[in-house]
N, C-alpha and C positions, 0 to 999 in steps of 0.2 A: 698734829694737824697735817694732813696731805690733801693735795689739790688734784683736780681732773679737769678735762676739757668739757664744756657744756654739750659738745657734739659726740662725746664718748670715746674718742680714739686715743686719748692719753689719760693716764692716772698714776697715782703714786708719787706725785712730784711734790718737793718741799716749797716752802714759802719763797726761799731764795730763788729757786728754779723759776717760779712764775713771775717773781718781781723783775727779773732780767729778760724774761721771754716776751713779754707784751701779749700779743695774741697767740692762741694755741696753734700748733702746726696744722691742725685740720680747719682752721678758720673760726673756731669757737672761742669762747671766753673761758678763762680759768675760774673755777668755783671750788669751795671746799668740798671734799668727798662726803663730809657730814657737816651740817651747819650746826654751830654751837647754839645751845639754848640758854636763855637767861630765866631764872626763876623769879617769881614775884618778890621774894625776899632780897635777891641780888639787886633788882631794879630799885627797891625802896632804899637799900643801903647806899646806892649811888646818887640818891636825890640831893645830897649836899656835898658831893665830891667835886673837886676842882676840875676845870677843863683838862689840864695835863693828866690828872688822875683818871679821868673817863678815858682819854686816849689810851693810857696804859692798860686800863682793864679790858678795853675792847680789842686792843692789839694783842694782848696776852691770850685772848680767845682764839686768834688766827695764826699766831706765830709760836711754835713750840719752844719750850724751855731749852731743848737741845740745840736749837739754832741760834737763839740769843737769850742769855740768862736774864732774869728779872732785873738784876742790878744794871746790866748793860742797856736794857730796853728802857728802863726809867731814866738813866742818864742821857740816852740818845733823845728821848722825847723832851726831857727838861732843857737840854742844850739847844734844841732847835726851836722850842716854843719861846725861849727867852728873847727872841727877836721881836716879839710883839710889844706894843707900847703900853698895855695894861696887864697887870698880873692876872686878871681874870681871863684874859685872852678873848673870850666872848662875853659880852655884857648884854643883859636885858634890862631894858629902860621901860618904865611904866609912862605911858601917855595918858590922855584923858580917860577916866573911868577904869574899865578893865582891859583896855587895849594896851598890849605890851609889844615891844619891837626888840628884835634880836640884832645886836650890832656885830657884824662879821668883818668889819674893816680895820681892825687894829693891828694887822700884820704889816710887814715891812713894805708891801706894795699897795696896801689899802684894798685889796681884793680878797673875797672869800676863799679864793683858791689857795691862799697862803696857808690856810688851816690844814689842808691835806698835803700840799707839796712840800711844805717845810719838813714834815715827818718822812714822806717818801724820799726826799733828798738825803735826809739823815740815814735811812735805812740803806740806800744805795752806797753811800760813803762808808757805812760800817762794813758791809761785805767787801767792797773794793779794798779797803785798808787791810782787812783780815786776810784776803787772799792776794794781796799785792797785784791787783789787776787795774786795768785802765778801761774806760769806756768813753764813747762820744755820744752825747744825746743830741738828736736833731728835733728842733721845735719849729713849727709853722704856726704863726699866731696873727691875729688881728687885734691883740690887746693884752688883756690881764694874764692869759696862760703863759705867754713868754716871760713877762716880768716875774711871775711867781716861780716859774721853773728855774729861771736864771738865778734868782735870789736864793734858791734852795741849795745850789751847788757852787755858787761863786767862791773862788779862792781855794777850791778843793783840788789837791794835787793829782787825784786819780780820775778826775772827771773833766772832760772838755764838753761845753755846750755851745751849739751853733743855733742861733735863733734867726729865722727868716721872717721879716715883717713887711707888710705891704706899704709902699709909699702912699701917704695921705689917707690911709684907712684906720690908723690908730688915733687915740686922743694924744694931744701934745704931752700930757703927763705920762701916759703909758710909754710913748716913744722915748722921752727923756729917761724914763726909769731903765730902759734897755740900752740906749746908745751912750749913756755916760758912765757905764761900768767899765772899768779898765783892767780888771783882772786878767792874768795871763790865760786863764782857761775859758774865757768868755769871748765868743765870736759872733758879732751881730752883722746882718746883711739886710739892707732895705732895697726892695725892688718893686717894679711896676708889675701889676697883673699876676702876682705869685699865688694868690688865693682864688682866682677866678676859675 
């Protein structure tokens, strides 16, 4: 799987390249050069697959085996998903009649962003350890993004995270989730008017 810029000035990039790049150099977004397709049989076979299993199946479509082996990818997903409070990770509850509700709050910060960022943090840490590199992640937040990003990399030796949060603009719970973490790689700054 190779990636290119949506504006067309970059191509032939690996998943690792785009994971660490953010936006493309031409201001575009990185997209796969060819989008993977799912057959009806594949979709049917996933109907009773666990959430970690679905994450693995989807990630495998976008990350080549040459970059991360299936064993490494499965371990990475399992190790980062185990931070959730329920083995199902995502639960579907039936309400009255045919109304169902999807619960996306079983992650470490109670925010739906834990679903994605826990795996993204794991992917970053995988590549950083493999190449003995270090990065600093800068996050500006008004709530759950900062908490989820922080939890995904806290305690990791190759990653520092700096979170900027606006004074009085986060909920008390979100602010405490960020300001009470004392890991050496976590740096929290609260200021006035930083997101105006």
